[in-house]
VMD Tcl script that draws the C-alpha trace (Angstrom):
set ca {
  {-35.95 21.21 -136.61}
  {-39.43 21.74 -135.25}
  {-41.81 19.61 -137.33}
  {-44.96 21.70 -136.95}
  {-43.31 25.11 -137.45}
  {-44.84 25.69 -140.88}
  {-48.34 24.71 -139.73}
  {-48.03 26.79 -136.57}
  {-46.79 29.93 -138.37}
  {-49.49 32.65 -138.44}
  {-52.16 30.35 -136.92}
  {-55.16 32.34 -135.70}
  {-56.80 29.31 -134.13}
  {-55.80 25.91 -132.81}
  {-58.18 22.97 -132.73}
  {-57.43 20.77 -129.70}
  {-59.35 17.49 -129.52}
  {-62.10 19.04 -131.60}
  {-62.38 22.23 -129.48}
  {-61.50 25.56 -131.11}
  {-59.19 27.94 -129.24}
  {-58.14 31.46 -130.31}
  {-54.39 31.93 -130.47}
  {-53.31 34.57 -127.94}
  {-49.53 34.09 -128.19}
  {-47.49 32.27 -130.78}
  {-43.73 31.88 -131.09}
  {-42.38 29.64 -133.77}
  {-39.39 27.92 -132.15}
  {-35.95 28.90 -133.30}
  {-32.38 28.31 -132.14}
  {-32.96 30.50 -129.06}
  {-35.96 28.59 -127.66}
  {-35.45 25.81 -125.14}
  {-37.70 22.87 -124.19}
  {-39.47 24.73 -121.36}
  {-40.28 27.87 -123.39}
  {-43.97 28.44 -124.06}
  {-44.51 28.62 -127.82}
  {-48.32 28.68 -127.88}
  {-51.01 30.13 -125.65}
  {-54.63 29.94 -126.71}
  {-57.95 30.72 -125.07}
  {-61.60 29.70 -125.32}
  {-63.72 31.69 -122.90}
  {-62.24 30.97 -119.48}
  {-60.30 27.92 -120.72}
  {-56.65 28.41 -121.60}
  {-53.95 26.14 -122.95}
  {-50.20 26.61 -123.12}
  {-47.78 24.40 -125.00}
  {-44.01 24.34 -124.68}
  {-41.39 23.71 -127.29}
  {-40.94 20.23 -125.83}
  {-44.67 19.55 -126.35}
  {-44.44 20.63 -129.96}
  {-41.08 18.99 -130.73}
  {-42.52 15.61 -129.77}
  {-45.71 16.11 -131.82}
  {-46.33 13.37 -134.37}
  {-47.66 14.42 -137.78}
  {-50.68 12.29 -138.66}
  {-51.51 13.87 -142.03}
  {-54.07 16.43 -143.19}
  {-52.55 19.07 -140.90}
  {-53.19 17.07 -137.71}
  {-50.56 16.51 -135.02}
  {-50.71 14.24 -131.96}
  {-48.92 15.36 -128.81}
  {-47.16 12.96 -126.47}
  {-50.17 13.44 -124.13}
  {-52.45 12.08 -126.86}
  {-54.09 15.44 -127.59}
  {-54.80 16.10 -131.26}
  {-53.90 19.53 -132.67}
  {-54.60 21.35 -135.89}
  {-53.54 24.91 -136.64}
  {-55.95 27.13 -138.59}
  {-55.85 30.56 -140.17}
  {-58.70 32.99 -140.75}
  {-59.91 33.12 -144.32}
  {-59.43 36.45 -146.06}
  {-61.95 37.42 -148.74}
  {-60.82 39.98 -151.33}
}
mol new
graphics top color blue
foreach p $ca { graphics top sphere $p radius 0.5 }
foreach p [lrange $ca 0 end-1] q [lrange $ca 1 end] { graphics top cylinder $p $q radius 0.2 }
display resetview
């Protein structure tokens, strides 16, 4: 099962190596996704990132909500705070 699925669920932002990106597309992997399927697209101005299920499946949990990809990139999924 996908390790980061809970952290990724409903993420509004993703912090990649200390740089904040806005989540444009998010698909929590399920039984129908394959390694090449894009599960995350995020944007910061003109910069865009896309991660596949394979990228996320190989992510190592480091604690405190931080994951390290096989490439060495550090990820953290964040949600917007809601004030009532």
